[in-house]
N, C-alpha and C positions, 0 to 999 in steps of 0.2 A: 432573090437570094440564091447564090450558087449552091448546088447540091454536091458537096465534096465529102470525101471520106473523113472519118473521125481522126485519122492520123495526119491529115493535112495540116501543115504548120500555118494555121490561119493568121496569127498575129504577124508573123514574118512576111507572109504574102501581102498583107495589108500595108505594112511599113514600106516594102520595096516597090509598091505600085504608085507611090506618091507623085513622082514626077509626071507619070502618064496621066493620072487622074487630075492633077492640077492643070496640066496643059489643056486637057479637055474642058475643064471648067473655065479656063481663060478665054476659050473661044466664045463664051457667052458673056463677054465683057459688056457689049452694048446693051444686053438685056438688064444686067445688074446696074450698070451706070444709069440707065433710063429710070429704073425704080428709085435710085438714090436722088436723081435730079427732080423727080416729081414729088417725092414724099419726104425727103430728109433735109430740105433747105429750110432752116428755121425762120420764123417771122422776126420782126424787129425786137431786139433784146431777148430773143428766145435762145434756147440751148439745144444741143444734140447729145443724146445719151445712148449708151449701149449697156444693156443689162442682161444677165443670165445667172445660172447657178453652175457650179463645177466648171466643166470645160467652157461653157458659155461665158462665165465671168472671166476666166483666164484669157480667153480670146478678146473679150471686150476691153480689158485692161491693156493687153499687148498692143492692139491696134490703136487704141486711144492715145497711147504714149508716143506713137510715131505719126499720127494723123496730122498734127500741127506742122511738124517738120516737112513731111512729104507732100501734104495736100493743103497746107495753110488752113486747116479746118479743126477748130477745137472740138473735141469729143470727150465726154466724161464717161469712163467705164466704172460701173458700180454693180454690186450684187443686186439681184431682184428684190431681196428683202429690204436692203438699204433704200432702194428707190421707192419701194412700197410704203415704208414706214417713216421716211424722212419728213420732219416738220419744218426744217430749215431750207428745204428745196421746193419752193412753190412750183407747181406744174400747171401750165395753161395752154391755151390754143396756139401759142406761138412756138411751142416746144415740139421736138421730133425725137424719135427713139428707134433703135434697132433692138428688138426682143429676140434673144437667141435661145433656141432649144431645138435639138435635132428631132425629138419626138413631138414637140408641141404639147407635152402632157405634164410638164413640171409645174406643180401647184403654185409656187411663189411667182414664177415667171408669168403665168397666166394672170395672176392677180395684179402684178406690176403693169402688165400691158393694159389691163382694164383701167388702171388708174389714169394713164395718159389719155386714153380714149374718152373717159368720162369727163376729163378736163377740157376736151375739145381739141387736143393735140392729135398727132398722127404717129403711127408706128409701123415699121416694116417687120414682118416675121421672117427671121433668117432661120431656116429649118432644113430638113433633108427631104421631106416629101410635101404633104399638104399642110403640115403644121397643126393638125387636129384642132382642138378648141382654140389654141393661140392663133393659128393661121386663119380660122374662120372669121375672127373678129378684126383681123388686121386690115390696114389700108392697102397693103400689098404683101405678097408672099414672094420671098427670094429663096427658091428651093435649090439646094446643092445637087440633089438627085444622084448621090454616090451610092452605088449598090453595096449591099452587105456582103462581106466575105463569110461571116458566121454571125448568128444572133448573139446579142449581149456580149460582144467582144470588147476588150479594153480599147478605148478610142484612140485611133492613130490617124489614118488618112482623113477621116471626117473633121478632125480638129484642124489640120492644115487647110482643108477646104473651107472651114469656117473663117480662118484668118484671111484667105484670099477673097472669099465672098464679101467680107466686111470691107476690105480695101477697095474693091470695085464699087461697092455702094457709096462709100465715103468720097471716092474720087469723082463719081458722077454728081454728087451733091455739091462738091467743091467747085466743079466746072460751072454748074448751073448758077452758083452763087457768085461767080466772077472772082474766085480766089486765085492767088498767085501760086499755082501748083509747081512744085519743085521736082516731082517724080511722076511716073506713070506706070500703071499696070500693063500697058502695052509697049513699054520702052525696052531698050536692049538689056538693061540691068536684070529685069525679071526673066527675059528670054534666056540669059546666061544662067540664071539660078535654076530654071526648070530643065534646061537642056544638058547642063554640065555639072553645076555645083551640087545639087541634091543627089544625083547619081554618084558623083565622086565621093560625097560625104558618106553615103550609105556603104560604099565599097571600103572606105577607110575604117569606118566603125565596125563593119563586118570582119575586117582583118584583125583589128587591134583589141576590140572590147572583150571578146571571149577569153583571151589570155589574161587581160587585166582583171576580169571578174574572177577567174580561177585563182589568180594570185591573191586577190583580196580575200576571197573566201577561205583559202588554205591557211591564212593566218588568223581566221576568225573575224566575224563582223558583228558589232553590236548595234548597228543601225546605219542609215544613210541620211546625210543632210545635203540638200541642193540649194545653192545660193546664187542669186543674181541681183541685178540693179537695173533701174529703168524698165523698159519693156521686158527685160530678161528676168525680172522678179516674178512677173506673171508667168513666164515660161518655166521658171523654177517651180512654181506652185503646180503647174500642169505636169511637169516631170515627176514630182513627188506623188501626185494623184495616180499616175500610171504605175509607178514603181510599187506603191503600197499594195496594189492588188495582186502582184505576182511574186513577191518575196516574203519570206517568213522572218522579217526583222522590222523594227520601227523605222519610219521614214518621216522626215520633217523638211520644211522649206522655209526660206526667209530671205529678206534683203541682206546683202552681204555686209553692209555696215551695221545693221541692227543685230545681226548675229553676234558681232563683236561685243556689243553692249549688253546683250541679255542672254540669248540661248547658248552662247559659248560656255557659260558657267554650268550648264547641265549636260554638256557633251562628254563623251567617253573616249578614251584613248583608242579603242578598237573600232570606232566609227570611220566611215569613209565620207569625206566632204567633197562634194562636186561643185566646182566653180565655173559659172558661165561668163565668158568674157568676149564680147562682140565689138567693143570699142576700145581705143587706146586708154581712155580714162578708167574704164572698168578693169582692163587688163592690169594696169598699175596697182589698183586696189586689190585685185585677185592675187598678184604676186606678193604683195605685203601680207595678205592673209595666209597664203600657202607657206611662206617663210616662217611666219609667227607660229602656225599650227605645228610645223615640224619640230619646234622647240618643245611642244607638248607631246611629241611622239605620235601625232595623228597623221593619217594618210589623206592625200588630196588628189583629186582627178580634175584637171583643167580641160575644159572644152573651149577652145579659142578660135575666133574667126577674124580677128583684127589684123592678122599678119604680124603680130607681136607675141613672143612666147611669154607664158605665165611662169616666171622664174620661181624656183623653189617647189614646184608641184611634184608630187611623187610620180604621177602619171600624167601624160598630156596627149590629148587628141587635137591635132592641128588641122583645121579645116580651111578650105579656100577662103581668102579674104572676101568679105561680103559687105555691101553698103548697109549701114545701121538700120535703115528703114525696112530692109528685107530680112533682118535677123529674126523677127517673129515667124517668118515662113520657113527659115532654115533650121533654127535651133531645136524645134521639137523633134526632128528626125534623130539626132544622136541620143536624145533622152529616151526615145522609144526603143532604140537599139540597145541602150544601156539596160532598160527594164527587161527586154527580151533576153539579152545575154546573161544578166544576173539570175533570171529565173532558170534558164537552162543550166547554168553552172551550179545552181543550188539544188537541182533535181525537181523543181516545180514545173508543172506543165502550163505555160502561158497561153496555150491554144484552146484550153477548156473554157467553154462559155460560163459566165459567172453564175447563171441560174443553175447550172449543173454542178459547178464546183462547190457551191455552198448554198443549197436551196433556202435554208432558214435565214441566212444573212441577206440573200437576194430579196426575200419577202420583206424583211425588215427595212431594206433600202426603199422599196416601193411604199411602205407605210410611212416612212419618214418624209418623202418628198414627192411621191407620185400616186397619191391615193386615187386620183381619177382614173388610173389605169386598172384599178381593181373593181370599179363599179360598172 
């Protein structure tokens, strides 16, 4: 862990180092792919699962949604509790899983991993170091080894690393299984993303988001809703989980279509609705949503990567056009910058470690999901 002054902008430093950290992680492609090839190819009629809690679940869903298109590899992304309790999902020796937890100490994820091992299946622990109890019982450990900027910081670069780590594992399994792979983590598309697109995205967000956030806050804000579809629904959930820790306003997330049918009716005029649009199909839906919400006097922020503008949005962040299978690696960055910019504009310190910002709430979080850390 780096020993840096208390005034160091930890969260911003963590966000801005993503391209560098992901490029370093990509050099370990052979290591991750070999783990996937050995441990994640299912037996006959077996399935591949990815499970976790919080960021782990978001990453599992985001990668699962693109795994079939990119790697011809069906993966089911579920919460650890769902995997643990499901009676309609029999688990046996033919099944494989990726158990995701950066600490390896999340109670439900440890229990879910134990379920597949007890059934004779295999799981890979995708973690940041050794994986603690979860890693000790795994068939293999895929460790990101991403150094801390500060302890208990709102997750940014590690989340993006989790996405890339999962992609490399699944690609390795797909090649070993003889799948018809349509993309590669070693191809020119991902090189473009890491060398140019992510740095450009962070520059664009750094230039535009502070002014947008100040404008939004100057008119008053009753909450933020982040909406996506496909893999971006999981990314929207991730963005909300980051934002809720650093602003003093309610935050929600939803699928863009389901928002229209349910949560819209509880929304307020002073909320900001963030629309994630990384494909032409979702961009069209986002345009319809932004135009409709304008009739209700609501403000919208579109984050678009499909090369097509989201018409009707109050604010737009237009990012470089990116292949849909790489959107889970790109779209977290603008949401991280949104959380940081919104916190700074509202006078909240996003660089304060969560254990120091609210010790009582931090303890409650451990009691809710990480009791093993306290024993």
